[in-house]
N, C-alpha and C positions, 0 to 999 in steps of 0.2 A: 504494500500500500504506500503510495506517495503522499507525503504530507502536503495538503493543499494550503498554501500560505496566502494571507492577504497581501495586497500589493503595497509595500512600503518603499520609500526611497532608499536607494543603495548608498551607503557611506563607506569610504575606504578607511581602514585602520591598519597601518603598516602594510604587511604583505597579504592581508585578508580584507574582507569587507563583510558588512552585515546589512540585512534588508534586501529588497528586490528579490532576485533569483538566487542569492547566496544561500548556502546551507546554514542551518542553525549552528551558531558558533558557541563552543563550550569555553567557559572561563574558570579560573581559579585564582588563588592569592597566596603569596609567600607568607610563611609564618615565622621566618627568621628575622632577627633584627636587621634593619636595612643597612646599618653601619657595618655589619658583618658581610663584607663584599663577596668573599668567596662562597660562603654558605648560601647567600641569597641568590647569587648567580647560578649556583648548582641547582638550587630548588627551582628557579625559573626555567632552566633548561630541562630539568627532569619532568616538570609539568607540561612543558611544550612537547617534549618527546612522547608523552603519554596521550597527547591529543588535545591539549589546551591551546586554543587558537589565540588567546589573549591572557596574559598573566599580570595580575595587579600587584603593585608594591606600594606600601604606605610611606609617605614623606611628611614629616611634621616639623623638621628643623633644617637649617642650612647644612648641617653635617650629614643629614640623610640625603639631601640633594647632591652634595659632593660625592657621597658613596654611590648614588644612582648613576652618575657619569661613568664610574668605574665598572659598575654592574653591566651597563649597556655594552661595554667592550668585551664582556666575557660570555655573552649569551646571544643566540639568534632568535630568542623568543620575541614575539610582539609584546610590548610592555605598555601597561596602563598605570598611571600614578593616581593614588588616592589622596586627595587633598581635603582637609577638614577646615580648621579655623584659619590657618595662615594662607590665604588665597594668593598672596604676593609671591609665594615660592614657585608659582607657575612659571614665572620668567626663567628661573634657574633650572627647572626640571624639564621644561618643554622640549629643548633640543635633544633630549635623550629618551623620549617616550613617543608612543604613537597615539595615545589618547589620555585625556585628563578627565577624571571624575571629580565633580564638585557637588557638595551637599548644601542645598539652599538653607537648610536648618542651621548650618554652622557658619554661614556667611555673616551672621549677626554678631558673632563673638569677637571678631577681630576688627579693629577700627570702627567702633560702634557709631561714630559720627558720620561715617561714609554711607550713603544710600546703597542698598543692595544692587540697584541697577548699574551704578557706577562700577561696582566690583565685577559684575558680569560683563560689562563692556570691556574691562581690562582683560578678563579671561578670554574673551572672543578675540581681542587683538593679539594676544599671545599665541592662541591656537592658530590663527591665520598666518602669523609670521613664521610659525615653526611646523606647518603642515600636520597639525594635530586635529583629531576629532575630540568632541566633548561628550560626556555623559552627565545628564541631570539626574543625580542619585537621591531619590527621596526615601527616607527610612522612618518607620514608625517610632523609633527610639530617639529621633532627633529632628522633629518637625519644627519648622519655622515658629518660634515662640509666640510672635504676635498673632500669627494666623491660628495657631492652636488655641490661644486664649480667647480669640474672637469666636471661634466655633463653640468653645465650651460655654461662653456667655450666652450665645444664641440658643444653645441646646438646653442649658440649665442643668447639665449633668456632665460627668467626666467622659463618658463614652457616648457618642451620638448614635442615633438609629442607624446611620451609615458611618461606621467608624473610619472609613477611608476618606471621607469628605475633605479634611484638612490636607491630606497627602495629595489627593486628586487636584484640589484647588492650587496647591503649590506647583505641581507638575505642569498644569495648564498655563499658569502664570509665567513660569520660566520658559517653557517651550514657545509661547507666543512672543515673549520678549526677544529670545534669540532670533526668531524668524523676522521680527520687526527690524533687527539689525542687519538682515540679509544673510545671516549665518544659518545654514541648514545641515551642516555636517555634525549632527548630534543624534544621540538616542536618549531614551528616558527609562528609568527604572522606578517602580513604586513597590516597595517591599514592606512586608509586615511579618510578624512571627505566627500569625494565624492564616492557614491556607485559604480559608473561605474569603477573608478580607483581600488577599492577593488576587484571588479569582475575580471578585467583584470590581476591584479598583482597576485592574488591567483591562477587563472587558469594557468598562466604561470609558477609559482613556482611548482604547482602540476605536470605540464608536465615535468619540468626539474628535480625535485627531488621527485618522486612519493612515496617513502618509508617514507618520513618525515611527521609526523602528523602536521596538521595545526589548529591553533586557529583563529577563524574568528571574525571580528567585524568592524563596521564603527565607527571610532573615532570621538569624538565631534559631535555625531549625533544630539544632542540637546534635546529639550523638547518634551514630548508627545503632540499630536499624530504624528507630522511630524518626530520626531526622530525614532519612531518605523517604520514608512513607509520607511524612508531611509535605516534602517537596513534590512527590508524585501527585498528591491530592490536588495541588494547585497547577503544576506545570503541565501534566499530561492532558487535562481537559483544555487548557488554553492552547497548547500546541495543536491539539486535534481540531480546534476551531480556527486554526490558521493564525493565531495570535502568538507573537514571540519570535524574535530574530536572533537572540543570543541568550544564554542562561548560565547561571552558576548554582550548584547545589552546595550550600554553605553548611559544613559539618564541623562539629567540635572534635577534632582529631589532632594528634601531635604532628609535627612537621614531616616526619618520615612516613606518614600515612596520607599526606595531602593528595596523592594521586587518586584516592578513593572518591574525591569530589568529581574528578574527571570521569572515572568509571561509572559513577552514579548518573552523571549527565548523559553519557553515552547510552546507558541502559534505558533512561527515560525516552530519549529520542527513538531508540529501537522499538520500545513498547508502542509508541505512537505509530511508527511505520507499520508495525504488525497488527495494529488495531486493538492492541491489548491495553486499553485505557483502564486505569484503576477504578474500581467501583467503590465509592465511599462507604456503601453499606457492608462491604466485605472487610473493611479495615476497622478493627476495634482498638483505637488508640486509648491508652490509659486516660481516665478522666482527669487525673493529676497531670497537668501540663507543665513539663520541665522545658524551659527554653534556655539555650546557652549559645553565646556568640561563637562564630567560627574562630579558630585560632589564627592570629595574625601577628604582625610585628609589634602591635600596640599593647599586646598582653603584657602586664607588668610583672607577672610571676609565672614561670612555666608550670608551676603546680596547679594553675587554673584548670587545665584539661583533666588532670587526675582528680581534682576536687569535683568537677562536674560529674564524673563517673561515680564518685563516692556518694554524691547527693542522690543519684538515681538508685543506687543500691540501698541506701539507708532509708529511702522514703517509699520503698515498695509496699509497705503495709498500708499506705494511704492512696494507692493507685485508683481507687474508686471514688475518691472525693474530688469535687470540681474546683480545685485550687490551681493557681498558677505560681510556679517557682521559677525565678529568673536567676541564672548564674552568669554573670557578666565579667569579662576580663579586662576591660579598659574604660576610659572616660567617654568615648565617642557616643555609644548608645547605652552605656551602663546606667547613667542617671535616669533617662526616660523609661527604659525597659524595667528597671527595678522599682521605679515609682508606680508603674502600672501593674505590678505583681502583688499577689497576696503576701508572698515572702520573697524578698530580693537579696541576692548576695552580690555585692559589687567588690571585686577582688583588687586589692592594692599590692604594692611590692612585698609587704610583710604581714599585712593583716587583711581581714575580710570584713567589710561593712555589711551589717544585716539590717534590713528594713522590713516593716510590716505595712503594706499598703501605703508606701511612701513615707512612713514615719520612721526615722532612725531609731534603732534599738541598741546599737552599740557596735564595737569593733573587736574582733577576736582573731587570734592566730589561726593559721591554716589547720593546725592540729586540734583546735578547740571548737571550730565553727560548726561542725556537724552536730555535736551535742546540743548547741544552742538552737540550731535550726530545727532539730527534732522536737525539742521542748516547745518551741513556738508553734510548730505544726500540730502537735497534740492539743495545745490550747485552742487552736482554731477549729480542730475537729470537735472538741468538747462543746465549744460555743455554738457551732453549727448544729450539732445534734440536739442541744438544748432548745435552740430556736425552732427546730423542726417539731419537737415534742409540743412546744407551746402553740404551734399552729394547728395541731391536730384537735 
């Protein structure tokens, strides 16, 4: 079975392209520290050799940018850079990459007195001068704060009837602005940790802006095998509908297992080709939803990946309770995702911060946090069961 794709415009990214008649491109991201040039170059090449058409590297500092120039010399992989707060690093990194991903939700943190439109104009100029594509990368854990606040005021609650509305609005706003500048060499991603939200948001964007290529993914999908199942629940139906030009399966795995993201992406594409689309009714995910970010260079302690697995094992007794536990390894999406969880673990260099529904409970060592998490989880279960009894 041939995947019938919607007709999006084709954009060139290094030696590959996305959109148009191009095959669905699989992406992944390095989990090594960017300043470790040899390790990052090896990882990028290994992922490319495994079938990754575009490999992303995080750059947060001038030293990261300097390292990127050396990494570029040591790999033939098509490279994308992930910029968050410091958008002006684009000038330094653009000569050494094929695509720049920027996050509208983080443009507000750096040079707060500068309008976001001026920052985007700067990124467009840099991209044009250096033969780079752009990605507008929207993520549920780092939505434009002003837009999120407005939607919450208008809805009168924390989560709207359509929880993707703030993300969709931000994606449309930035896509329209890029096109108003005459820049069309870009794609868009709208990612959430909930597969159903990813489905709804991307369907709606494809309906409203059918020409713009889409990068698909479930953010913070977590550990295999459930992280792969969550990704399948969103990506396979979308691809079967002709929506999606490139994808990443974001898994919480150590660096030496990063090729599993590529393999999972290849399997998803093959499932769609074979007409073997996952049936949501056949998948019984635990009601206890554990989300954890994919390992990347921003993780502040490599013990984060091991901690995520410990959380899964230790909370098995609560798998039938409808709670959300977020295990986040860095500052990019950690604050937003842990605020939105019933229990959130935001992992720092030496300690783990624990929150309950956005309220800080304290900070503990990596060897102490599981005991504290289980204690709070049991208290939530007791409270929920008591509330259910009172309703009867």
